[in-house]
C-alpha positions as CSV (number, residue, x, y, z in Angstrom):
1,M,0.0,0.0,0.0
2,R,2.9,2.3,0.7
3,D,3.5,3.3,-2.9
4,V,-0.2,4.2,-3.5
5,L,-1.0,5.7,-0.1
6,S,-0.8,9.4,-1.1
7,T,-3.3,8.8,-3.9
8,L,-5.6,6.8,-1.7
9,L,-5.5,9.4,1.1
10,A,-6.3,12.2,-1.3
11,V,-9.5,10.4,-2.3
12,W,-10.3,9.4,1.3
13,R,-9.8,12.9,2.7
14,A,-12.0,14.4,0.0
15,G,-14.8,12.1,1.1
16,G,-14.7,10.0,-2.1
17,T,-14.6,6.3,-2.7
18,A,-11.7,4.6,-4.4
19,G,-11.6,1.1,-5.8
20,V,-8.5,-0.7,-4.4
21,G,-7.1,-4.0,-5.7
22,T,-4.6,-5.7,-3.5
23,V,-2.6,-8.8,-4.3
24,V,-3.2,-11.1,-1.3
25,R,-1.7,-14.4,-2.5
26,T,0.6,-15.5,-5.3
27,F,1.6,-18.8,-6.8
28,R,4.6,-19.7,-9.1
29,S,6.0,-16.8,-11.1
30,A,3.6,-14.1,-10.2
31,P,5.2,-10.7,-11.0
32,R,4.2,-8.7,-7.9
33,P,4.3,-9.8,-4.2
34,A,1.5,-10.0,-1.7
35,G,0.6,-6.5,-0.6
36,A,1.1,-4.9,-4.0
37,A,-1.9,-2.6,-4.7
38,M,-3.6,-0.6,-7.4
39,V,-5.9,2.4,-6.7
40,V,-8.6,3.5,-9.1
41,A,-9.8,7.0,-8.2
42,P,-13.4,8.3,-8.8
43,D,-12.2,10.2,-11.8
44,G,-10.8,7.0,-13.3
45,T,-7.1,7.8,-12.8
46,V,-4.9,4.9,-11.6
47,A,-2.0,4.6,-9.2
48,G,0.1,1.5,-8.5
49,S,0.2,-2.0,-10.0
50,V,-0.9,-5.5,-9.1
51,S,0.9,-7.4,-11.8
52,G,3.4,-5.2,-13.6
53,G,1.0,-4.8,-16.5
54,C,-0.4,-8.3,-17.0
55,V,-3.9,-8.0,-15.5
56,E,-4.2,-4.3,-14.8
57,G,-7.0,-3.8,-17.3
58,A,-9.1,-6.5,-15.8
59,V,-8.5,-5.3,-12.2
60,Y,-9.3,-1.7,-13.3
61,E,-12.7,-2.9,-14.7
62,L,-13.5,-4.8,-11.5
63,A,-12.4,-1.9,-9.3
64,T,-14.8,0.4,-11.2
65,E,-17.6,-2.1,-10.7
66,V,-16.8,-2.4,-7.0
67,M,-16.8,1.3,-6.5
68,A,-20.4,1.4,-7.9
69,S,-21.7,-1.6,-6.1
70,G,-19.9,-1.3,-2.8
71,V,-19.4,-5.1,-2.7
72,P,-15.8,-6.3,-2.3
73,V,-14.7,-9.2,-4.6
74,L,-11.9,-11.8,-4.3
75,Q,-10.7,-12.7,-7.8
76,R,-8.1,-15.2,-9.0
77,Y,-6.1,-14.5,-12.2
78,G,-4.0,-17.2,-13.7
79,V,-3.1,-19.2,-16.8
80,S,-6.1,-21.4,-17.6
81,D,-6.9,-22.1,-21.3
82,D,-8.0,-19.0,-23.0
83,A,-8.8,-17.1,-19.8
84,A,-5.1,-16.1,-19.3
85,F,-5.0,-14.3,-22.6
86,E,-8.3,-12.5,-21.9
87,V,-6.7,-10.8,-19.0
88,G,-3.1,-10.8,-20.3
89,L,-1.6,-13.0,-17.6
90,T,0.9,-15.0,-19.7
91,C,3.8,-15.1,-17.3
92,G,2.8,-18.5,-15.9
93,G,1.9,-17.2,-12.4
94,I,-1.3,-17.1,-10.4
95,L,-2.4,-14.3,-8.1
96,D,-5.5,-13.6,-5.9
97,V,-6.6,-10.0,-5.9
98,F,-9.0,-8.6,-3.3
99,V,-10.8,-5.6,-4.8
100,E,-12.7,-3.4,-2.4
101,P,-14.3,0.1,-2.1
102,V,-12.2,2.3,0.3
103,S,-13.8,5.4,1.8
104,Q,-14.1,7.0,5.2
105,Q,-17.1,4.8,5.8
106,T,-15.4,1.5,4.9
107,F,-11.9,2.3,6.3
108,R,-12.2,4.7,9.2
109,Q,-8.7,4.0,10.4
110,L,-6.8,4.8,7.2
111,D,-5.6,8.2,8.4
112,A,-4.1,6.6,11.6
113,V,-2.5,3.8,9.5
114,A,-0.9,6.4,7.2
115,D,0.4,8.3,10.2
116,D,2.1,5.1,11.5
117,I,3.7,4.4,8.1
118,E,5.0,7.9,7.8
119,A,6.4,7.9,11.3
120,H,8.1,4.5,10.7
121,R,5.9,2.8,13.3
122,P,4.9,-0.8,12.7
123,V,1.2,-1.3,11.8
124,A,-0.7,-4.3,10.4
125,V,-4.1,-4.2,8.6
126,A,-6.1,-7.4,8.8
127,T,-9.0,-7.7,6.3
128,V,-11.5,-10.4,5.9
129,I,-11.4,-11.5,2.2
130,A,-13.6,-14.7,2.4
131,H,-16.3,-15.8,4.8
132,P,-19.5,-17.9,4.8
133,D,-21.3,-14.8,6.0
134,S,-20.8,-12.2,3.2
135,S,-21.4,-9.4,5.8
136,W,-18.0,-10.2,7.3
137,I,-16.2,-9.7,4.0
138,G,-14.2,-6.4,4.0
139,R,-14.2,-6.0,7.8
140,R,-10.8,-5.1,9.1
141,L,-8.8,-4.9,12.3
142,V,-5.8,-2.5,12.6
143,V,-3.0,-3.6,14.9
144,H,-0.6,-0.8,16.0
145,G,2.8,-2.2,17.0
146,A,4.3,-5.7,17.0
147,D,3.9,-6.1,20.7
148,A,0.6,-6.1,22.6
149,G,-0.3,-2.7,21.2
150,D,-3.5,-1.0,20.5
151,T,-6.1,-2.3,18.0
152,A,-8.8,-0.5,16.1
153,G,-11.8,-1.8,14.2
154,A,-13.3,-5.3,14.4
155,I,-13.4,-8.5,12.5
156,G,-16.8,-9.7,13.7
157,S,-16.5,-11.2,17.2
158,A,-14.3,-11.0,20.2
159,R,-12.9,-14.5,19.6
160,A,-12.0,-13.6,16.0
161,D,-10.5,-10.3,16.9
162,A,-8.3,-11.8,19.5
163,A,-7.0,-14.6,17.2
164,V,-6.4,-12.3,14.3
165,A,-4.7,-9.6,16.4
166,D,-2.3,-12.1,18.0
167,D,-1.3,-13.6,14.6
168,A,-1.0,-10.2,13.0
169,R,1.5,-9.1,15.6
170,G,3.6,-12.2,14.8
171,L,3.5,-11.5,11.1
172,L,4.3,-7.8,11.7
173,A,7.3,-8.8,13.8
174,A,8.5,-11.0,11.0
175,G,7.9,-8.3,8.4
176,R,5.5,-10.5,6.4
177,S,2.1,-10.2,4.7
178,E,0.0,-13.3,4.4
179,V,-3.4,-14.9,4.2
180,L,-4.5,-16.6,7.4
181,T,-7.3,-19.2,7.6
182,Y,-9.7,-19.7,10.6
183,G,-13.0,-21.2,11.4
184,P,-16.0,-18.9,10.8
185,D,-15.7,-17.4,14.3
186,G,-11.9,-17.3,14.5
187,Q,-11.4,-20.9,15.5
188,R,-7.7,-21.8,15.2
189,R,-8.5,-25.2,13.8
190,G,-11.1,-24.6,11.2
191,E,-11.8,-23.3,7.7
192,G,-14.2,-20.8,6.2
193,M,-12.7,-17.4,7.1
194,Q,-9.7,-16.1,5.3
195,V,-8.0,-12.9,6.5
196,F,-5.3,-11.0,4.6
197,V,-2.8,-9.4,7.0
198,A,-0.8,-6.6,5.4
199,G,2.2,-6.0,7.6
200,H,3.6,-2.5,7.3
201,A,7.0,-2.7,9.1
202,P,9.2,0.4,9.0
203,R,11.4,0.6,5.9
204,P,14.7,-1.3,6.3
205,R,17.7,0.9,6.9
206,M,20.7,1.4,4.7
207,L,23.7,3.0,6.4
208,V,26.2,4.5,4.0
209,F,29.5,5.5,5.6
210,G,31.8,7.9,3.7
211,A,30.5,11.1,2.1
212,I,32.1,10.5,-1.3
213,D,30.6,10.7,-4.9
214,F,30.0,7.0,-4.9
215,A,28.0,7.4,-1.7
216,A,25.6,9.7,-3.4
217,A,24.9,7.1,-6.1
218,V,24.5,4.3,-3.5
219,A,22.1,6.5,-1.5
220,Q,20.0,7.0,-4.6
221,Q,19.9,3.3,-5.3
222,G,19.0,2.6,-1.7
223,T,16.1,5.0,-1.8
224,F,14.9,3.5,-5.1
225,L,14.9,0.0,-3.5
226,G,12.8,1.2,-0.5
227,Y,15.5,1.7,2.1
228,R,15.6,4.5,4.7
229,V,19.0,5.8,3.9
230,T,21.5,7.5,6.3
231,V,24.8,8.9,5.1
232,C,27.4,9.3,7.8
233,D,30.8,11.0,7.7
234,A,33.0,12.7,10.3
235,R,33.9,15.6,7.9
236,P,31.2,18.3,8.0
237,V,32.4,19.9,4.8
238,F,31.4,16.8,2.9
239,A,28.5,15.4,4.9
240,T,25.8,17.9,3.8
241,T,22.2,17.4,2.6
242,A,23.0,19.4,-0.5
243,R,25.4,16.7,-1.6
244,F,23.0,13.8,-0.7
245,P,19.5,15.0,-1.6
246,T,18.0,11.5,-1.8
247,A,19.2,10.4,1.6
248,D,16.7,10.5,4.5
249,E,19.3,11.9,6.8
250,V,22.9,13.0,6.7
251,V,24.9,12.7,10.0
252,V,28.2,14.3,10.9
253,D,29.9,11.9,13.3
254,W,32.7,9.3,13.5
255,P,31.3,6.3,11.7
256,H,32.1,3.7,14.4
257,R,30.7,6.0,17.1
258,Y,27.5,6.6,15.2
259,L,27.0,2.9,14.5
260,A,27.6,1.9,18.1
261,A,25.1,4.5,19.3
262,Q,22.5,3.2,16.8
263,V,23.0,-0.3,18.1
264,E,22.6,0.9,21.7
265,A,19.4,2.7,20.7
266,G,18.0,-0.5,19.2
267,A,17.9,1.0,15.7
268,I,19.8,-1.7,13.9
269,D,18.0,-5.0,13.0
270,A,18.3,-8.1,10.7
271,R,17.2,-6.1,7.7
272,T,19.8,-3.3,8.0
273,V,22.3,-2.9,5.2
274,I,25.8,-1.4,5.9
275,C,27.9,0.1,3.1
276,V,31.4,1.2,4.1
277,L,32.7,3.4,1.3
278,T,35.4,5.4,3.1
279,H,38.3,3.1,2.1
280,D,40.4,4.9,4.7
281,P,41.7,2.7,7.6
282,K,41.3,5.3,10.3
283,F,37.5,5.3,9.5
284,D,36.6,1.9,8.2
285,V,38.6,-0.4,10.5
286,P,37.1,0.9,13.8
287,L,33.7,0.9,12.0
288,L,34.0,-2.7,10.7
289,E,35.1,-3.9,14.2
290,V,31.6,-2.8,15.4
291,A,29.7,-3.9,12.3
292,L,31.1,-7.4,12.0
293,R,30.4,-8.2,15.6
294,L,26.7,-7.3,15.4
295,P,24.5,-10.4,16.0
296,E,22.6,-9.9,12.8
297,V,22.4,-7.5,9.9
298,A,21.4,-8.2,6.3
299,Y,24.6,-7.1,4.6
300,I,28.0,-5.5,5.3
301,G,30.1,-4.4,2.3
302,A,33.3,-2.4,2.1
303,M,34.7,-0.5,-0.9
304,G,38.3,-0.6,-2.0
305,S,40.8,-2.1,-4.4
306,R,42.2,-5.6,-4.0
307,R,45.3,-4.1,-2.2
308,T,43.1,-2.0,0.1
309,H,41.0,-5.1,0.9
310,E,44.1,-7.1,1.8
311,D,45.5,-4.3,4.0
312,R,42.1,-3.9,5.7
313,M,41.8,-7.6,6.4
314,A,45.2,-7.6,7.9
315,R,44.4,-4.7,10.2
316,L,41.1,-6.3,11.2
317,R,42.9,-9.6,12.1
318,E,45.4,-7.5,14.2
319,A,42.4,-6.0,16.0
320,G,41.3,-9.5,17.0
321,M,38.6,-10.2,14.4
322,T,37.9,-13.9,13.9
323,T,37.7,-15.8,10.6
324,L,33.9,-16.2,11.2
325,E,33.4,-12.5,11.7
326,L,35.6,-11.6,8.7
327,G,33.6,-14.0,6.6
328,R,30.5,-11.8,7.0
329,L,32.2,-9.0,5.0
330,S,31.6,-8.5,1.3
331,S,34.8,-6.9,0.1
332,P,35.5,-5.6,-2.5
333,I,31.9,-4.5,-2.5
334,G,29.5,-5.3,-5.3
335,L,29.0,-7.8,-8.1
336,D,31.3,-8.0,-11.0
337,L,29.4,-6.0,-13.6
338,G,32.4,-4.3,-15.1
339,G,31.2,-0.8,-14.2
340,R,33.4,2.2,-13.6
341,T,31.3,5.3,-12.8
342,P,29.8,5.9,-9.4
343,E,26.3,5.2,-10.8
344,E,27.4,1.9,-12.3
345,T,29.2,0.9,-9.1
346,A,26.1,1.7,-7.1
347,V,24.1,-0.6,-9.4
348,S,26.6,-3.4,-8.7
349,I,26.4,-2.8,-4.9
350,A,22.6,-2.8,-5.1
351,A,22.7,-6.0,-7.2
352,E,24.8,-7.8,-4.5
353,I,22.4,-6.7,-1.8
354,I,19.4,-8.0,-3.7
355,A,21.2,-11.3,-4.5
356,Q,22.2,-11.8,-0.9
357,R,18.7,-11.0,0.3
358,W,16.9,-13.5,-2.0
359,G,19.6,-16.1,-2.5
360,G,20.3,-15.1,-6.1
361,R,23.5,-16.2,-7.9
362,G,24.1,-13.1,-9.9
363,Q,24.1,-15.1,-13.2
364,P,22.4,-14.1,-16.5
365,L,19.0,-15.7,-16.5
366,T,19.8,-17.2,-19.9
367,Q,22.3,-19.4,-18.0
368,T,19.8,-20.6,-15.4
369,D,16.6,-22.6,-15.3
370,G,13.8,-23.0,-12.8
371,R,11.8,-20.1,-11.3
372,I,12.9,-16.5,-12.0
373,H,11.5,-15.0,-8.8
374,H,13.0,-16.3,-5.6
375,E,11.1,-16.6,-2.4
376,L,12.7,-15.6,0.8
377,S,11.9,-19.0,2.3
378,D,13.9,-20.7,-0.5
379,H,17.1,-18.8,0.5
380,L,16.6,-19.5,4.2
381,T,15.8,-23.2,3.9
382,G,18.3,-23.9,1.0
383,C,15.5,-24.9,-1.4
């Protein structure tokens, strides 16, 4: 929802009704993940995408109908005889799209949800997408915070609300969006009610250390990929917002001191990406001593030539770093794309971060077989 939120809020605040299609479940090579959304405004304009172009036309028509009828619909799109070509889904995937009317009457909590997302506070929205009693479909429960935080709205009964709220907190803590199945009254062991939980965790962080020209390009790539980007350097003449307009914040501090303070504040987690671009031992060695000893981060990469890398590794060993700790470092940083410019180098760094996140091998797809889109579970389980 994040990428269409401004459009949806404009309609909502004006008192209008938008038709919103949300991908709630995917199978095989579906082009967009669960949670991807498309908004059709009352004037017919569109924001967002549910399939990267494959079924947008069909979802647009359905959203227009739903705006008029006020009745939400769960629709499956996939390759099945001629039906796939009627809607344009020829990629081989299957996706379930929940299309609903959204207004101040149907989603009273939207403003509060938007405030949480804007303030980087975790929030989950649980919506009933299937139920034997059609009056339950479209009801929603909003869970603020991954712990036992506040809730707003209602699914339909105290039992259902309690079960969904508890499971939504678990998904939110894991940073996942998923369809959950219950009995009609929220029974754990049962079928009949399906609830889509859209978890809106704060954007993951990218910490870029070293206020150099390459850092500006990396920050731009990080923002493009959806990271909340911080650029940090101890030199105030270089660490300025004017030089890094795409970064969310620019910090003047010694890199190792800033990172240690962020760890102490609980602002570093398993999704955090750390890019060390200083290639100056007085900055990057103390910084990497902190970074490589963190219990869990998504990625740690350091820039430098082969000679710089060998010198850095020797210094880190002298500082007492173990082989296991040093093995967490991606250095020289990035994939071998043959790039030279800061922008090309930034693309290679972004490519390595993506590959490491999803378990990709960085090979041309023409040299691979099997599925194109990796699942996070595949990487974690070794599938």
